C-alpha positions as CSV (number, residue, x, y, z in Angstrom):
1,M,82.0,89.3,53.6
2,I,82.9,92.8,54.7
3,R,82.0,92.0,58.3
4,I,84.2,88.9,58.2
5,S,87.1,90.8,56.7
6,D,86.8,93.5,59.3
7,Q,86.7,91.0,62.2
8,I,89.9,89.4,60.9
9,W,91.4,92.9,60.4
10,E,90.6,93.7,64.1
11,A,91.9,90.4,65.4
12,A,95.3,90.8,63.5
13,E,96.8,87.5,64.6
14,T,100.2,86.4,63.5
15,A,101.8,83.1,62.3
16,F,100.1,79.9,63.6
17,E,98.3,82.0,66.2
18,E,95.3,82.9,64.1
19,T,92.8,81.2,66.4
20,Q,90.0,83.7,66.1
21,S,90.5,84.5,62.4
22,A,90.5,80.8,61.4
23,E,87.4,80.1,63.4
24,I,85.5,83.1,61.9
25,L,86.1,81.7,58.4
26,A,85.5,78.0,59.3
27,S,82.3,78.7,61.3
28,Y,80.8,80.8,58.5
29,A,81.7,78.1,55.9
30,E,79.9,75.6,58.2
31,Q,76.9,77.8,58.4
32,Q,76.8,78.0,54.6
33,G,76.6,74.2,54.4
34,F,80.2,73.2,53.9
35,N,81.7,70.2,55.6
36,V,84.7,71.7,57.6
37,E,87.7,69.7,58.7
38,R,89.7,71.7,61.3
39,G,93.3,71.2,62.4
40,V,94.5,69.6,59.2
41,A,98.3,68.8,58.7
42,E,98.8,69.0,62.5
43,I,98.1,72.8,62.4
44,P,95.3,73.9,64.7
45,T,94.4,77.0,62.6
46,A,94.5,75.2,59.2
47,F,91.2,73.8,57.8
48,V,89.5,72.6,54.7
49,A,85.8,73.4,53.9
50,T,84.2,71.1,51.2
51,Y,80.9,71.1,49.4
52,G,79.6,68.8,46.7
53,S,80.9,65.5,45.3
54,G,82.6,64.1,42.3
55,S,84.6,65.8,39.5
56,P,85.9,68.3,38.8
57,V,87.4,69.3,42.2
58,I,88.2,73.0,42.2
59,S,89.8,74.7,45.2
60,V,90.4,78.2,46.3
61,L,93.0,79.4,48.9
62,G,92.4,81.8,51.8
63,E,95.0,83.4,54.0
64,F,94.4,85.3,57.2
65,D,97.6,86.0,59.1
66,A,98.8,89.4,60.0
67,L,102.3,91.0,60.5
68,P,103.8,92.2,63.8
69,G,104.4,95.8,64.7
70,I,102.4,97.6,62.0
71,S,99.1,98.3,63.8
72,Q,97.2,101.2,62.2
73,K,93.9,103.0,62.4
74,V,91.7,103.5,59.4
75,Q,93.2,106.8,58.4
76,P,95.7,107.9,55.7
77,T,98.4,109.1,58.1
78,K,100.5,106.8,60.3
79,S,98.8,106.2,63.6
80,P,98.8,102.9,65.4
81,L,95.6,101.5,66.6
82,I,97.5,99.5,69.3
83,E,101.1,100.7,69.9
84,G,103.4,97.9,68.8
85,G,100.5,95.8,67.8
86,N,99.9,93.6,64.7
87,G,98.4,94.7,61.5
88,H,97.2,93.2,58.1
89,G,100.0,94.9,56.1
90,C,99.6,92.3,53.3
91,G,95.8,92.4,53.2
92,H,95.2,88.8,54.3
93,N,92.0,89.8,56.1
94,L,90.7,90.5,52.6
95,F,92.4,87.4,51.1
96,G,90.6,84.9,53.3
97,A,87.1,86.6,53.2
98,G,87.3,87.2,49.4
99,S,88.3,83.6,48.7
100,L,85.5,82.2,50.9
101,G,83.0,84.4,49.1
102,A,84.1,82.8,45.8
103,A,83.7,79.3,47.2
104,I,80.2,80.1,48.5
105,A,79.1,81.4,45.1
106,I,80.1,78.1,43.6
107,K,78.5,76.1,46.4
108,E,75.2,77.8,45.8
109,L,75.3,76.8,42.1
110,I,76.1,73.2,43.0
111,E,73.3,73.3,45.6
112,A,70.9,74.6,43.0
113,G,71.8,71.8,40.6
114,K,73.2,74.1,38.0
115,I,76.7,72.6,38.0
116,K,78.2,69.3,39.3
117,G,81.4,68.7,41.1
118,T,83.2,69.6,44.3
119,V,84.4,73.0,45.6
120,K,87.0,73.3,48.4
121,F,88.1,76.3,50.4
122,F,91.6,75.9,52.1
123,G,92.2,77.9,55.2
124,T,95.9,78.4,55.1
125,P,97.7,80.0,58.1
126,S,101.2,81.4,58.6
127,E,102.0,82.6,55.1
128,E,104.2,85.4,56.4
129,K,106.6,83.5,58.6
130,F,106.6,79.7,58.6
131,F,104.7,79.1,55.3
132,G,101.9,76.8,56.5
133,K,101.0,75.6,53.1
134,I,104.2,73.5,52.9
135,W,102.9,71.2,55.7
136,M,99.4,71.2,54.1
137,V,100.9,70.2,50.7
138,N,103.1,67.6,52.4
139,A,99.9,66.1,54.0
140,G,98.5,65.5,50.5
141,L,95.6,67.9,50.9
142,W,95.6,68.9,47.2
143,D,96.1,65.3,45.9
144,D,92.4,65.1,44.6
145,V,92.1,68.7,43.4
146,D,92.0,69.3,39.6
147,V,92.7,73.1,39.6
148,N,93.4,75.6,42.4
149,V,92.5,79.3,42.3
150,S,94.1,82.0,44.4
151,W,94.4,85.8,44.6
152,H,96.4,88.4,46.5
153,P,95.7,92.0,47.4
154,S,97.8,94.4,45.3
155,A,98.1,98.0,44.0
156,S,96.9,96.8,40.6
157,T,94.4,94.4,39.1
158,K,95.6,91.7,36.7
159,A,95.5,88.0,35.9
160,D,98.8,87.1,37.5
161,V,101.0,85.1,35.2
162,Q,104.3,86.0,36.9
163,S,106.3,83.7,39.1
164,S,107.8,84.5,42.5
165,L,111.2,83.8,44.3
166,A,112.1,80.5,45.8
167,L,113.2,80.9,49.4
168,V,114.8,79.1,52.3
169,D,114.8,80.2,56.0
170,F,117.3,78.9,58.6
171,K,118.6,79.8,62.0
172,V,122.3,80.0,62.8
173,E,123.4,79.8,66.5
174,F,126.9,80.3,67.9
175,F,128.0,78.9,71.3
176,G,131.1,80.3,73.0
177,Q,132.5,80.8,76.6
178,A,131.5,83.8,78.7
179,A,134.1,85.8,80.6
180,H,134.6,89.3,82.1
181,A,135.1,91.7,79.1
182,S,137.8,93.7,80.9
183,S,139.5,91.6,83.7
184,D,140.0,88.4,81.7
185,P,138.7,88.5,78.1
186,W,141.4,86.0,77.2
187,N,139.3,83.4,79.0
188,G,136.3,84.1,76.8
189,R,135.3,82.8,73.4
190,S,132.9,85.3,71.8
191,A,129.8,84.1,70.1
192,S,129.3,87.7,69.1
193,D,132.6,87.7,67.2
194,A,131.4,84.6,65.3
195,L,128.2,86.4,64.4
196,E,130.0,89.5,63.1
197,L,132.5,87.4,61.1
198,Y,129.6,85.4,59.6
199,A,127.6,88.5,58.7
200,A,130.8,90.0,57.1
201,G,131.2,86.8,55.1
202,I,127.7,87.0,53.8
203,N,128.1,90.6,52.8
204,Y,131.4,89.9,50.9
205,Y,129.6,87.0,49.2
206,R,126.9,89.3,47.8
207,E,129.4,90.5,45.1
208,H,129.8,86.9,43.8
209,V,126.2,85.7,43.4
210,K,123.9,86.2,40.5
211,P,121.8,89.4,40.3
212,T,118.6,87.3,40.9
213,V,119.8,86.2,44.3
214,R,118.6,87.9,47.5
215,I,120.2,87.3,51.0
216,H,118.8,88.7,54.2
217,Y,119.6,88.2,57.8
218,H,118.3,89.4,61.1
219,I,120.4,89.5,64.3
220,Q,118.1,88.1,67.0
221,D,120.7,87.8,69.8
222,G,124.1,89.5,69.7
223,G,124.8,89.4,73.5
224,Q,123.1,91.0,76.5
225,V,125.5,93.4,78.2
226,V,128.7,95.2,77.2
227,N,130.9,93.9,80.1
228,V,130.5,90.2,79.3
229,V,132.1,88.3,76.5
230,P,128.9,86.8,75.1
231,D,128.6,83.0,75.0
232,Y,125.6,82.9,72.7
233,S,124.4,84.6,69.5
234,R,121.8,83.9,66.9
235,L,120.8,85.1,63.4
236,W,117.8,84.3,61.2
237,V,119.0,84.0,57.6
238,R,117.0,83.9,54.3
239,V,118.2,83.1,50.8
240,R,116.1,83.6,47.7
241,D,116.4,83.2,43.9
242,T,114.1,83.0,40.9
243,K,114.4,79.2,40.9
244,R,114.8,76.6,43.6
245,S,117.7,75.1,41.6
246,G,119.5,78.5,41.9
247,M,118.7,79.0,45.5
248,L,120.0,75.7,46.9
249,P,123.7,76.1,46.0
250,V,123.8,79.6,47.6
251,Y,122.1,78.1,50.7
252,E,124.8,75.4,50.9
253,R,127.6,77.9,50.6
254,I,126.2,80.2,53.2
255,K,125.8,77.3,55.6
256,E,129.5,76.5,55.1
257,M,130.4,80.1,56.0
258,A,128.9,79.5,59.5
259,Q,131.4,76.8,60.0
260,G,134.2,79.1,58.9
261,A,133.0,81.9,61.3
262,A,132.9,79.3,64.1
263,I,136.5,78.2,63.4
264,L,137.7,81.8,63.3
265,A,136.1,82.7,66.7
266,D,136.9,79.3,68.2
267,V,133.2,78.6,69.1
268,D,130.6,75.9,68.3
269,Y,127.7,76.5,65.9
270,K,124.4,75.0,65.0
271,I,122.2,75.4,61.9
272,S,118.5,74.8,62.1
273,L,116.2,74.7,59.0
274,I,113.0,76.7,59.5
275,S,111.3,76.1,56.1
276,G,111.7,76.8,52.4
277,I,109.3,77.4,49.5
278,Y,109.3,76.9,45.7
279,E,108.8,79.6,43.1
280,V,105.3,79.8,41.7
281,L,104.7,77.6,38.7
282,V,102.9,79.9,36.2
283,N,99.8,78.7,34.3
284,R,99.0,80.9,31.3
285,E,96.0,78.8,30.2
286,G,94.5,79.6,33.6
287,G,95.6,83.2,33.2
288,K,93.7,83.5,29.9
289,I,90.5,82.4,31.6
290,M,90.9,84.8,34.5
291,Q,91.8,87.6,32.0
292,K,88.5,87.2,30.2
293,N,86.6,87.5,33.4
294,I,88.3,90.6,34.7
295,E,87.8,92.2,31.3
296,L,84.1,91.4,31.6
297,L,84.0,92.9,35.1
298,G,85.9,96.0,34.1
299,P,87.8,98.2,36.5
300,I,86.7,98.9,40.1
301,Q,85.1,102.3,40.4
302,Y,86.0,104.6,43.3
303,T,84.3,107.5,45.0
304,E,86.0,111.0,45.4
305,E,86.5,110.3,49.1
306,E,88.3,107.0,48.3
307,V,90.5,108.6,45.7
308,A,91.3,111.4,48.2
309,F,92.2,108.8,50.9
310,G,94.5,107.1,48.5
311,K,96.3,110.3,47.5
312,K,96.8,111.1,51.2
313,I,98.3,107.7,51.7
314,Q,100.7,108.5,48.8
315,E,101.5,111.8,50.2
316,A,102.3,110.3,53.6
317,T,104.6,107.6,52.0
318,E,106.3,110.1,49.7
319,K,104.9,108.7,46.5
320,P,103.3,110.5,43.5
321,Q,99.8,111.4,44.3
322,V,98.0,109.6,41.5
323,G,95.3,107.7,43.4
324,L,94.2,104.2,42.7
325,D,94.8,102.0,39.7
326,S,92.3,99.3,38.9
327,S,92.6,99.5,35.1
328,I,92.5,96.2,33.2
329,G,95.5,95.8,30.8
330,P,96.1,93.0,28.4
331,L,97.5,89.6,29.7
332,E,101.2,90.2,30.5
333,E,104.0,88.2,29.1
334,T,105.6,86.0,31.7
335,K,109.0,87.4,32.8
336,E,112.1,85.1,33.0
337,N,113.3,86.9,36.2
338,P,110.2,88.2,38.0
339,G,111.9,89.8,41.1
340,G,109.6,90.7,44.0
341,G,108.7,88.5,46.9
342,S,108.0,84.9,47.8
343,T,104.9,82.9,48.7
344,D,104.0,79.4,49.7
345,V,101.4,79.4,47.0
346,G,104.5,78.3,45.0
347,D,104.4,74.9,46.8
348,V,100.7,74.5,46.0
349,S,101.5,75.3,42.3
350,W,104.0,72.5,42.1
351,N,101.4,70.0,43.3
352,V,98.2,71.1,41.4
353,A,97.5,73.4,38.4
354,N,97.1,76.9,39.9
355,I,95.5,80.1,38.6
356,N,96.5,83.4,40.2
357,L,94.9,86.9,40.4
358,R,95.9,90.3,41.8
359,V,93.3,92.9,42.7
360,T,93.7,96.5,43.7
361,T,93.2,97.1,47.5
362,A,95.6,100.0,48.0
363,P,96.8,103.1,46.1
364,K,99.5,102.8,43.4
365,D,103.1,102.4,44.7
366,T,101.9,101.8,48.3
367,P,104.7,100.2,50.3
368,W,103.6,96.7,51.0
369,H,103.9,95.2,54.5
370,S,103.3,98.7,55.9
371,W,100.8,100.7,57.9
372,A,99.4,102.1,54.6
373,V,98.1,98.7,53.5
374,V,96.6,98.1,57.0
375,A,94.7,101.4,56.7
376,C,93.2,100.5,53.3
377,G,92.4,97.0,54.3
378,G,90.1,98.1,57.0
379,M,87.9,100.4,54.8
380,S,86.0,100.6,51.5
381,I,89.1,100.6,49.2
382,G,90.0,97.2,50.5
383,H,86.4,96.0,50.7
384,K,85.8,96.8,47.0
385,G,88.9,94.8,46.0
386,M,87.9,91.9,48.1
387,I,84.4,91.7,46.6
388,Y,85.9,92.0,43.1
389,S,88.2,89.1,43.8
390,S,85.2,87.0,44.8
391,K,83.5,87.8,41.5
392,A,86.5,87.2,39.3
393,M,87.5,83.9,41.0
394,S,84.0,82.5,41.1
395,M,83.5,83.3,37.5
396,T,86.8,81.6,36.6
397,M,85.9,78.6,38.7
398,L,82.5,78.4,37.0
399,D,84.2,78.4,33.6
400,L,86.1,75.3,34.8
401,F,83.1,73.5,36.1
402,E,81.1,74.1,32.9
403,N,84.0,73.4,30.4
404,P,85.9,70.2,31.0
405,E,88.2,71.0,28.1
406,L,89.4,74.1,30.0
407,V,90.3,72.0,33.0
408,E,92.3,69.7,30.7
409,K,94.2,72.6,29.1
410,V,95.1,74.1,32.5
411,K,96.2,70.7,33.8
412,A,98.2,69.9,30.6
413,E,100.2,73.1,30.9
414,Y,100.9,72.4,34.6
415,L,102.3,68.9,33.8
416,N,104.3,70.3,30.9
417,R,105.9,73.1,33.0
418,K,106.5,70.8,36.0
419,G,108.3,68.2,33.7
420,E,110.4,65.6,35.6
421,E,110.7,67.7,38.7
422,V,109.8,65.7,41.8
423,Y,108.4,68.0,44.5
424,E,110.3,67.8,47.8
425,A,109.1,69.9,50.8
426,I,111.8,72.0,52.4
427,I,110.8,71.5,56.1
428,P,112.6,70.0,59.1
429,E,111.5,66.7,60.5
430,G,108.7,66.7,63.0
431,P,105.5,68.7,63.4
432,P,105.0,72.3,62.3
433,P,106.5,74.9,64.7
434,I,103.2,75.7,66.5
435,P,103.9,78.0,69.4
436,N,101.8,76.0,72.0
437,L,103.6,72.8,71.1
438,K,107.0,74.3,72.1
439,K,108.4,73.0,75.4
């Protein structure tokens, strides 16, 4: 498992380009006796590894995509391994390997005749950018699964009974008329003006949205040179809220603002949906099962060298030098407004009962999506968390295989929380945005 994790850490491949990483996991699953179906949901790097037959069907998620621009050596001070290169700043090299380890543990019990049923490992690409699980859910890949189990690298260890933020991503383009910026600017219609007006509108709107709403944008093209009235501009915009129902009205309003900016600048505009994800549907019955198992395992133990490494990370990132926290607290109350980030595990959780786990793989208060997480994910701090996740998840999965009443409790809560909501994937028409499919 450590070898597999390190290979994925070294490959550090980004959204929908995780060719080596996906094959490392898929090939090893195949070697262990799983039946592997590659290229599912029209995604070359997505796959499903299956072992066993009949009920229950318990699945586990594995991610393996990296982030751009945060390459880092295995050392506690910032130093890129490859200047400008990618890095696993969210620990997904650990995520994929740890989850596969859990699936293999269950496979061996089925193979030995100790339990009956089916275990599935889902290789899920592009969590960081396009949210590959949406297309996999839309393809019905979880339709026959009773309960899904997942984990995520973290700075703490807990049965995760908190939700996440719903999110929508879209691109806004403005199209004007180029002209000489000095000799005849009156003949130009500036796409850059529209971009600035649109951004100003978004920023004024921030005062009038609920505190749970988050709005981000990234200017991808604001013009090329100073002496030309730019005829093209582009932003990538993201809206989040604690609930999809709260996010959608804000999304619609911000789309209307693009039309307003285009009218003011006398240019044309185009809005293109990238993708959107649901908030995580919490399952406390599943959390109770996971909680018992992490209490049984107890906290991860660290060497003096690992603690020192963690404190140096904290020093370098200007955080209190308190080291690593793998303590096991009681099961948390589920918060109404969780804050934090977003994940396409949310879409899975609206289609199958889902149990989540967080495991310490980096020092307390480490900035996530940063070089510091990359450094820890390539050494023993990350490795210990990964192996711990395999144990906790496989123990929880075993409880489900051995106790049908637990499966029914988890599924009953899922159905109760979902209520009358009809899942609707937030994706554009057509295939997933795979780079090599672009013309």
